[in-house]
Every structure is written in C-alpha cells, then in structure tokens.
C-alpha positions as YAML, in Angstrom:
chain: A
units: angstrom
residues:
- id: 1
  name: MET
  ca: [113.22, 152.52, 0.31]
- id: 2
  name: ALA
  ca: [114.62, 153.16, 3.69]
- id: 3
  name: PHE
  ca: [116.65, 150.07, 5.29]
- id: 4
  name: LEU
  ca: [115.91, 150.31, 8.71]
- id: 5
  name: THR
  ca: [115.61, 147.70, 11.73]
- id: 6
  name: ASP
  ca: [112.73, 148.50, 14.31]
- id: 7
  name: ARG
  ca: [115.60, 149.88, 16.80]
- id: 8
  name: LYS
  ca: [116.57, 152.63, 14.52]
- id: 9
  name: ARG
  ca: [112.75, 153.45, 14.26]
- id: 10
  name: ALA
  ca: [112.18, 153.98, 17.60]
- id: 11
  name: VAL
  ca: [115.91, 155.76, 18.10]
- id: 12
  name: GLY
  ca: [114.52, 159.58, 19.10]
- id: 13
  name: MET
  ca: [110.92, 158.39, 20.19]
- id: 14
  name: GLY
  ca: [111.23, 158.48, 23.66]
- id: 15
  name: SER
  ca: [112.85, 159.11, 26.91]
- id: 16
  name: SER
  ca: [114.54, 155.63, 27.91]
- id: 17
  name: LYS
  ca: [116.79, 157.73, 29.86]
- id: 18
  name: THR
  ca: [115.35, 157.25, 33.51]
- id: 19
  name: GLY
  ca: [112.34, 154.95, 33.94]
- id: 20
  name: THR
  ca: [114.29, 152.08, 35.23]
- id: 21
  name: ALA
  ca: [115.90, 153.93, 37.66]
- id: 22
  name: HIS
  ca: [113.35, 155.08, 38.93]
- id: 23
  name: HIS
  ca: [111.25, 152.01, 38.77]
- id: 24
  name: TRP
  ca: [114.75, 150.75, 40.78]
- id: 25
  name: GLN
  ca: [114.36, 153.28, 43.24]
- id: 26
  name: MET
  ca: [110.54, 152.35, 43.98]
- id: 27
  name: MET
  ca: [111.29, 148.73, 44.39]
- id: 28
  name: VAL
  ca: [114.67, 149.29, 47.16]
- id: 29
  name: SER
  ca: [112.22, 151.42, 48.75]
- id: 30
  name: SER
  ca: [108.90, 149.51, 48.31]
- id: 31
  name: VAL
  ca: [111.74, 147.01, 50.17]
- id: 32
  name: ALA
  ca: [112.93, 148.62, 52.82]
- id: 33
  name: LEU
  ca: [109.13, 149.94, 54.08]
- id: 34
  name: LEU
  ca: [108.22, 146.53, 53.68]
- id: 35
  name: ILE
  ca: [110.89, 145.55, 56.34]
- id: 36
  name: LEU
  ca: [110.23, 149.10, 58.29]
- id: 37
  name: VAL
  ca: [106.36, 149.24, 59.08]
- id: 38
  name: PRO
  ca: [106.25, 146.05, 60.68]
- id: 39
  name: LEU
  ca: [109.23, 147.11, 62.99]
- id: 40
  name: PHE
  ca: [107.67, 150.74, 63.36]
- id: 41
  name: ILE
  ca: [104.46, 149.33, 64.53]
- id: 42
  name: PHE
  ca: [105.41, 146.45, 66.45]
- id: 43
  name: THR
  ca: [108.13, 148.98, 68.08]
- id: 44
  name: PHE
  ca: [105.11, 152.09, 68.72]
- id: 45
  name: GLY
  ca: [102.21, 149.57, 69.45]
- id: 46
  name: PRO
  ca: [104.02, 148.65, 73.01]
- id: 47
  name: ILE
  ca: [103.90, 152.73, 73.70]
- id: 48
  name: TYR
  ca: [100.57, 153.98, 72.18]
- id: 49
  name: GLY
  ca: [98.62, 155.20, 74.94]
- id: 50
  name: ALA
  ca: [100.90, 155.25, 77.34]
- id: 51
  name: PRO
  ca: [101.65, 159.16, 79.28]
- id: 52
  name: TYR
  ca: [103.57, 161.38, 77.78]
- id: 53
  name: GLU
  ca: [106.51, 160.52, 80.76]
- id: 54
  name: GLU
  ca: [106.68, 157.05, 79.01]
- id: 55
  name: VAL
  ca: [106.29, 157.99, 75.84]
- id: 56
  name: ILE
  ca: [109.56, 160.76, 76.13]
- id: 57
  name: ALA
  ca: [111.72, 157.78, 78.14]
- id: 58
  name: TYR
  ca: [110.87, 154.97, 75.46]
- id: 59
  name: TYR
  ca: [111.87, 156.80, 72.63]
- id: 60
  name: GLN
  ca: [114.90, 157.96, 74.14]
- id: 61
  name: ARG
  ca: [116.59, 154.46, 74.06]
- id: 62
  name: PRO
  ca: [118.27, 154.38, 70.80]
- id: 63
  name: PHE
  ca: [116.50, 151.75, 68.85]
- id: 64
  name: PRO
  ca: [112.88, 152.74, 68.46]
- id: 65
  name: ALA
  ca: [113.91, 156.32, 67.60]
- id: 66
  name: VAL
  ca: [115.98, 155.11, 64.85]
- id: 67
  name: VAL
  ca: [113.18, 153.10, 63.59]
- id: 68
  name: ALA
  ca: [110.87, 155.76, 63.78]
- id: 69
  name: ILE
  ca: [113.60, 158.03, 61.88]
- id: 70
  name: LEU
  ca: [114.02, 155.72, 59.13]
- id: 71
  name: THR
  ca: [110.35, 154.47, 58.35]
- id: 72
  name: MET
  ca: [109.80, 158.37, 58.41]
- id: 73
  name: LEU
  ca: [112.72, 159.10, 55.62]
- id: 74
  name: VAL
  ca: [112.10, 156.02, 53.37]
- id: 75
  name: GLY
  ca: [108.04, 156.52, 53.42]
- id: 76
  name: TRP
  ca: [108.14, 159.87, 52.11]
- id: 77
  name: PHE
  ca: [111.27, 159.24, 50.26]
- id: 78
  name: HIS
  ca: [108.81, 156.48, 48.09]
- id: 79
  name: PHE
  ca: [106.63, 159.01, 48.13]
- id: 80
  name: ARG
  ca: [107.72, 161.80, 46.92]
- id: 81
  name: GLY
  ca: [108.86, 158.97, 44.15]
- id: 82
  name: GLY
  ca: [104.59, 157.88, 43.76]
- id: 83
  name: VAL
  ca: [103.28, 161.37, 43.59]
- id: 84
  name: GLN
  ca: [105.95, 162.15, 41.01]
- id: 85
  name: THR
  ca: [105.44, 159.53, 38.95]
- id: 86
  name: LEU
  ca: [101.59, 160.81, 38.83]
- id: 87
  name: ILE
  ca: [101.60, 164.16, 38.05]
- id: 88
  name: GLU
  ca: [104.75, 163.25, 35.06]
- id: 89
  name: ASP
  ca: [101.68, 161.00, 33.94]
- id: 90
  name: TYR
  ca: [98.41, 162.74, 34.67]
- id: 91
  name: VAL
  ca: [99.49, 166.36, 34.53]
- id: 92
  name: HIS
  ca: [100.66, 169.14, 31.18]
- id: 93
  name: GLY
  ca: [102.91, 171.93, 30.83]
- id: 94
  name: LEU
  ca: [103.54, 174.23, 33.25]
- id: 95
  name: ALA
  ca: [101.33, 173.26, 35.54]
- id: 96
  name: ARG
  ca: [103.25, 169.50, 35.49]
- id: 97
  name: LYS
  ca: [106.62, 171.26, 36.57]
- id: 98
  name: ILE
  ca: [104.88, 173.34, 39.57]
- id: 99
  name: ALA
  ca: [103.64, 170.68, 40.81]
- id: 100
  name: ILE
  ca: [106.26, 168.78, 40.61]
- id: 101
  name: ILE
  ca: [108.47, 171.11, 42.01]
- id: 102
  name: ALA
  ca: [105.82, 171.90, 45.11]
- id: 103
  name: MET
  ca: [105.20, 168.03, 45.67]
- id: 104
  name: ILE
  ca: [108.80, 167.56, 46.24]
- id: 105
  name: CYS
  ca: [109.19, 170.61, 48.63]
- id: 106
  name: VAL
  ca: [106.38, 169.66, 50.39]
- id: 107
  name: SER
  ca: [107.79, 166.26, 50.58]
- id: 108
  name: TYR
  ca: [111.19, 167.01, 52.13]
- id: 109
  name: ALA
  ca: [109.80, 169.57, 54.53]
- id: 110
  name: ALA
  ca: [107.53, 166.85, 55.31]
- id: 111
  name: ALA
  ca: [110.26, 164.70, 56.37]
- id: 112
  name: ALA
  ca: [112.45, 167.18, 57.74]
- id: 113
  name: PHE
  ca: [109.87, 168.24, 60.45]
- id: 114
  name: ALA
  ca: [109.38, 164.31, 61.01]
- id: 115
  name: VAL
  ca: [112.76, 163.44, 61.99]
- id: 116
  name: PHE
  ca: [113.48, 167.00, 63.84]
- id: 117
  name: ALA
  ca: [110.11, 165.69, 66.05]
- id: 118
  name: ILE
  ca: [111.83, 162.38, 66.49]
- id: 119
  name: VAL
  ca: [115.38, 164.02, 66.94]
- id: 120
  name: ARG
  ca: [113.46, 166.36, 69.74]
- id: 121
  name: ILE
  ca: [112.05, 164.05, 71.93]
- id: 122
  name: ALA
  ca: [114.83, 161.38, 71.91]
- id: 123
  name: LEU
  ca: [117.40, 164.48, 73.01]
...
C-alpha cells in the first residue's frame, strides 16, 4: 500500500510550467489593449476620410504615430498568444508544431509591416 498524497500522485501528470505565465501575459496585453484601442479610435477617428496630405501631416505628429504603433504591436502580440492557445488546444501531432511556427511567423511579419507602414508615413 502506497502512502501518497494527492500532490505526489499529480506530479508528472501534466505540464504546469508555462500556463500561469502565458495567462498573465494575455491579461497584461488585454489591459494594455483596453487602454490603447480607445486611444487609437480617438486619434484615428478625426482623420478618417481626410485627404491624403492631411493624413500624412497628422501622422507626422508623434502622439498619433506612437499610439498607432503601440496598438499594432500589442494587438499582434495578443493575437499571437490567443491563436497559439487555440492551436495547442485543438491541433495535435506534427500539424501543431507547423501551425504554431507558421502563426508566429505570420503575426510577427504583420506587426513588422504595420510598424513599417506607420513609420514610413511618420517620417
């Protein structure tokens, strides 16, 4: 007869290494987006539908450009974490690894292109 506690029986039965950190990262990025998205809407709204020259002049100011860049970066980071969780939960085997690598590459590329576009407009 083995005298094991519930904790000793559970050791080695699952990951329990990165779930808390991943959850915390998602919560922090959610709160950041909670602040950034309204800021982005209020900075993007007044210039929506304006002529090209006005948009370029508007985004050459630092505040709208920085808000747009931060919103894109945090948004794509949050997207990467959410889709990675989805893939880990519902895709298995080699397809899981391929899908996670592809999703990470796509999300970082999209973030890079978004930042490049805003910087190009701003400079």
